[in-house]
N, C-alpha and C positions, 0 to 999 in steps of 0.2 A: 373651354366651352365650345369653341369652334375648332375642329381638327384641321380643316383646310386653310392654310395660311392665306391663300388668295381670297377665300370667302371672308376671312377675318379682316383682311385689308379693305375689301369692298365695304364691309359693314362700318368700319371706322371712318372711311372716306365719306360714306353717306352721313354719318353722324356729324363729321366736320362740316360738310356742306350745309346741312340743315341748321346747325347751330349758327353758322355764319349768316345764313339767310334770315333767321329769326332776329339776330342782332341788328342787321341792316334795317329790317322792318321796325325795330325798336328805336332807330335813329342813329346808330353807329355808322361811321364812315365805312365803306366797303373794305378797304385795306385793313383798317383797325379790326373790323369784324372777323376777317380771315385770320388775322394774327391771334385774336382771342380764341377762336375756334381751334386753331392749330395747337396752341398751348394746352387747351383743355383736353383735346384728344390725346396728345402726348402724355398728359398726366393720368389718363385712365386706361392706357394701353394694356396694362397688366391685370386689369379687373377680370377678364374672362378666365385667366389662369387661376386666380384666387377663387372664383366661383366654382370652377371645376374641382379644385383641390378640396374645398370645404364640403362640397356635395358628394364627394366620393365616400363609399361605404367603408373603406379601409381606415383603420385607426392605428396603424403601426408606425414605426419610426420613419419609414419612407413617406407615408402620407403627411406626417408632421413636417418633414423636410420640404415637401412640395408646398405646403401652406406657408411656411416661413419664407421660402424663396419668393413666392408670389408677393407676400407682404413687403419683403425687402425691395422688390422691383417697384412696387407702388410708392414706397417711401422715397426711393431714389428719384422718382419722377415728380415728387411733391412740389419741387420748385417750379415746375411747369404750371401746376395748378395755382400756385401763389402768383405767378406772373399773369395768368389769365384773370384771376380775381382782382389783382391790382389794376389791370387795364379796364376791366369791366366796371369797377367801382370808382375809377377816377372821374372827376367832373368834366374833363375835356373830351367826352365821347363824341360830341357833335362835330368838332373840327378835325378829328383824325390824328391828333398829336399823341405821342407816346410818353 
């Protein structure tokens, strides 16, 4: 989706920062919010590759390989999303415990 890796990094950093800020406003401890946001962003890092691959007009084997590679990358990072979800849904959000 974004060709410039520096631009992509900046975009994900902005997402991480805004998610953390939103979580703090919701009542999460700042450090806990940063951890949740970090795990969330790590879990979605491969999404631009998938979106680019599925929106391409090519339908050949190379295009299919790009799609599957992106899906594999997302699945490899699914544990980060699990960690973010577990931290977000745990009842101890107020006191900052993990």
